[in-house]
C-alpha positions in Angstrom: 99.2 214.4 63.9 100.5 211.0 65.0 97.7 210.6 67.5 95.1 211.5 64.9 96.5 208.9 62.6 96.2 206.2 65.3 92.7 207.2 66.2 91.7 206.8 62.5 93.5 203.5 62.4 91.8 202.1 65.4 88.4 203.3 64.3 88.9 201.7 60.9 90.3 198.5 62.3 87.4 197.9 64.7 89.7 197.9 67.8 88.4 200.0 70.7 90.5 202.8 72.2 87.9 203.4 74.9 86.3 200.0 75.9 82.5 199.6 76.1 81.1 199.3 79.6 80.7 195.5 79.2 84.5 195.1 78.8 84.8 196.0 82.6 82.2 193.4 83.6 84.8 191.0 84.9 87.1 193.6 86.4 87.9 192.8 90.0 87.9 195.8 92.4 91.4 195.0 93.6 93.0 194.8 90.1 93.6 198.5 89.4 94.9 199.5 92.9 97.2 196.4 93.0 98.6 197.2 89.5 99.1 200.9 90.4 100.8 200.1 93.6 103.3 197.7 91.9 104.0 200.3 89.2 104.7 202.9 92.0 107.1 200.5 93.6 108.7 199.7 90.3 109.1 203.5 89.6 111.0 204.0 92.8 113.3 201.0 92.2 113.9 202.2 88.6 115.0 205.7 89.7 116.8 204.7 92.9 119.1 202.3 91.1 120.8 205.2 89.3 122.4 206.0 92.7 124.6 202.9 92.2 125.4 203.9 88.6 126.6 207.3 89.5 128.2 206.9 93.0 131.5 205.5 91.5 131.7 208.8 89.4 130.4 211.2 92.1 130.5 209.6 95.6 128.8 212.6 97.2 125.8 212.7 94.8 122.5 213.4 96.6 119.9 210.7 96.7 117.2 213.4 96.4 118.8 214.6 93.2 119.1 211.2 91.7 115.5 210.3 92.4 114.2 213.7 91.4 116.1 213.7 88.0 115.0 210.1 87.5 111.3 210.9 87.9 111.6 213.9 85.6 113.5 211.8 83.1 110.8 209.1 83.2 108.1 211.6 82.5 110.1 213.1 79.7 110.7 209.7 78.1 106.9 209.0 78.1 105.6 212.4 77.1 108.3 213.7 74.6 107.8 212.5 71.1 110.2 210.2 69.2 112.1 209.2 72.4 113.6 212.7 72.6 113.1 212.5 76.4 116.1 210.1 76.7 118.4 213.1 76.7 116.6 214.7 79.8 118.4 212.7 82.5 122.0 213.1 81.1 121.4 216.8 80.6 120.0 217.3 84.1 122.8 215.3 85.7 125.4 217.2 83.8 124.2 220.6 85.0 126.4 220.9 88.1 129.6 219.4 86.7 129.9 216.5 89.1 128.7 214.1 86.4 129.3 215.0 82.8 126.7 214.7 80.1 128.6 211.9 78.4 129.1 210.0 81.7 125.4 210.1 82.4 124.6 209.2 78.8 126.9 206.2 79.2 125.2 205.1 82.4 121.9 205.6 80.7 123.0 203.4 77.8 124.2 200.7 80.1 120.8 200.8 82.0 119.0 200.5 78.7 121.0 197.5 77.6 120.6 195.7 80.9 116.9 196.4 80.9 116.6 195.1 77.3 118.5 192.0 78.2 116.3 191.2 81.2 113.1 191.9 79.3 114.0 189.8 76.3 115.3 187.0 78.4 112.1 186.8 80.4 110.0 187.2 77.3 111.8 184.4 75.5 111.5 182.2 78.6 107.8 183.0 78.6 107.4 182.0 75.0 109.2 178.7 75.6 107.0 177.8 78.6 103.6 178.8 77.2 101.4 177.7 74.3 100.3 180.4 71.8 97.3 179.9 69.7 97.8 178.1 66.4 97.9 179.3 63.8 99.0 182.8 65.0 96.9 185.5 63.5 98.2 188.2 61.1 95.7 190.8 62.4 94.1 192.4 65.5 90.5 193.1 64.8 90.7 194.4 61.2 94.1 195.9 61.6 96.9 194.1 59.8 99.2 193.5 62.8 101.7 190.6 62.1 101.2 188.7 65.4 102.8 185.7 63.8 106.1 187.6 63.5 106.4 188.4 67.3 108.2 185.2 68.4 110.9 185.7 65.8 111.2 189.4 66.8 111.6 188.4 70.4 114.5 186.1 69.8 116.2 188.6 67.4 115.9 191.3 70.1 117.4 188.9 72.6 120.4 188.3 70.4 120.8 192.1 69.8 120.7 193.0 73.5 123.0 190.1 74.4 125.6 191.4 71.8 125.1 194.9 73.1 125.8 193.8 76.7 128.9 191.9 75.6 130.0 195.0 73.6 129.7 197.5 76.5 131.5 195.0 78.9 134.4 194.5 76.4 134.6 198.3 75.8 135.0 199.0 79.5 137.3 196.1 80.6 139.3 195.9 77.3 139.2 199.5 76.1 142.5 199.3 74.1 141.2 196.3 72.2 137.8 197.9 71.5 139.6 201.1 70.4 141.8 199.2 67.9 138.8 197.1 66.6 136.6 200.2 66.1 139.4 202.0 64.3 140.1 199.0 62.1 136.5 198.4 61.1 135.2 202.0 60.7 138.6 203.1 59.3 137.8 201.2 56.1 134.9 203.6 55.5 136.3 206.8 56.9 139.1 207.6 59.3 137.3 210.7 60.5 134.3 208.6 61.3 136.4 206.1 63.1 138.1 208.8 65.2 134.7 210.4 66.1 133.0 207.1 67.0 136.0 206.0 69.1 136.3 209.3 71.0 132.5 209.3 71.6 132.5 205.7 72.9 135.5 206.4 75.2 133.7 209.3 76.7 130.5 207.2 77.1 132.5 204.4 78.7 133.4 206.7 81.5 129.8 206.3 82.7 130.4 202.5 83.1 132.6 202.9 86.2 130.1 201.0 88.3 131.3 197.8 86.5 134.5 198.0 88.6 132.6 198.5 91.9 131.2 195.1 93.1 129.0 196.7 95.8 127.4 199.2 93.4 127.2 196.7 90.6 125.4 194.1 92.8 123.0 196.7 94.2 122.2 197.9 90.7 121.4 194.4 89.4 119.4 193.7 92.6 117.2 196.7 92.2 116.9 196.0 88.4 115.6 192.5 89.1 113.2 193.7 91.8 112.0 196.5 89.4 111.2 194.0 86.7 109.6 191.6 89.1 107.2 194.4 90.1 106.4 195.2 86.5 105.8 191.6 85.4 103.8 190.9 88.6 101.6 194.0 88.0 100.9 193.0 84.4 99.9 189.5 85.5 97.6 190.7 88.3 95.9 193.2 85.9 95.3 190.6 83.2 93.8 188.2 85.7 91.9 191.0 87.5 90.2 191.8 84.1 88.9 188.2 83.9 91.5 186.5 81.7 93.0 183.5 83.4 96.6 184.2 82.2 99.6 182.3 83.4 102.6 184.2 84.5 104.4 183.2 81.3 101.7 184.6 79.2 101.7 187.9 81.2 105.5 188.2 80.8 105.2 187.7 77.0 102.5 190.4 76.7 104.7 192.8 78.6 107.7 191.9 76.5 105.8 192.7 73.4 104.9 196.1 74.9 108.6 196.6 75.7 109.7 195.9 72.2 107.0 198.1 70.8 108.2 201.0 73.1 111.7 200.8 71.5 110.3 202.2 68.3 110.2 206.0 68.3 106.6 207.1 68.6 104.5 210.1 69.4 103.9 211.7 72.8 102.8 209.2 75.4 103.6 206.3 73.0 99.9 206.7 72.1 98.8 204.2 69.5 102.0 202.1 69.7 101.3 201.3 73.3 97.8 200.0 72.6 98.7 198.0 69.5 101.6 196.3 71.3 99.4 195.1 74.2 96.7 194.0 71.8 99.2 192.1 69.8 100.7 190.4 72.9 97.2 189.3 74.0 96.4 188.0 70.5 99.2 185.5 70.9 97.1 183.5 73.4 93.5 184.5 73.2 90.6 184.7 70.6 89.9 188.0 69.0 86.6 188.3 70.9 88.5 188.2 74.2 91.2 190.5 73.0 88.8 193.3 72.0 86.6 193.0 75.1 88.5 192.1 78.3 91.7 192.9 76.5 90.5 196.4 75.8 89.9 196.9 79.5 93.5 195.8 80.2 94.9 198.2 77.6 92.8 201.2 78.8 93.5 200.7 82.5 97.3 200.1 82.1 97.7 203.1 79.8 95.6 205.4 82.0 97.6 204.3 85.1 100.9 204.8 83.3 99.9 208.3 82.1 98.6 209.5 85.5 101.5 208.1 87.5 104.1 209.4 85.0 102.6 212.9 85.2 102.6 212.8 89.0 106.2 211.4 89.0 107.3 214.3 86.8 105.7 216.8 89.1 107.2 215.2 92.2 110.6 215.1 90.5 110.5 218.9 89.7 109.5 219.6 93.3 112.3 217.5 94.7 114.8 219.3 92.4 113.5 222.8 93.4 113.7 221.8 97.1 117.3 220.7 96.5 118.3 224.2 95.3 118.9 225.7 91.9 122.1 224.7 90.0 124.7 227.5 89.5 124.6 229.0 86.0 128.4 228.7 85.6 128.2 225.0 86.2 125.4 224.7 83.6 127.6 226.5 81.1 130.5 224.2 81.9 128.4 221.1 81.5 127.1 222.4 78.1 130.7 222.9 76.9 131.6 219.4 78.0 
């Protein structure tokens, strides 16, 4: 239903979902393979860094298991609607009891906050070091997409993720203070609500143990920066390979807009929201004629590569988990009780 609505919207708005053949006229032969290779490398770094999140909790956790669950989780996040796939990794990690569901959920939350902070920092820097078109349009094709609101949204998102990063840091290193503050603020509304939120946050903070392990913390941030470098670099190469002479700052901003668009719950595969976000990011810098021609090629190639690689990653992840052995049923039941 969601996909059908977006197909109707794109058709009515005069923005192509499938580009015309002429849109690929400037496509360089190296562009798609280079983009796909960097996305593969980014996927490995994104899943492997979970090893450093979970080692302080479960020192003997298998690298095969971490990467396998990470690959399955990434596929679930993309293909499950309304971001329901976010629960896949915590559930799978909690099956054998070494890492509880809430510990894995806390680690996942920390990962999301750090990723959001890096993404919005780079996007804000890209906006400050580039020159968008003036005036900014309020449409893409005939679709009423408020491109002019994007810069404000980026800086608001940066403030939100900065506050979230400070919050999780304070809750881990100053738990008693955070406990009292949460009780005092939410207790005004409802004491039961305050107790529930406090107990939930305390269980989630158990997944932030990597903060107190300098080696694992440093390795996590190293892999995170390398992961984002691959993603931003891939976006830049693809845009230039499709015939648009984008600067690195412009490519970073277009990817940042996509990242912000992906935060909003959408249908399976982020279909529709994905395309609109990239079109809107490109519309910050280029004329509409470029956006709906070469831009359409960028949107189509990047989306197709993401879909294919995510499906392959999910299949590889399931294979790795099967090779690693089935989890005991008793452990699964214990994890469910937790």
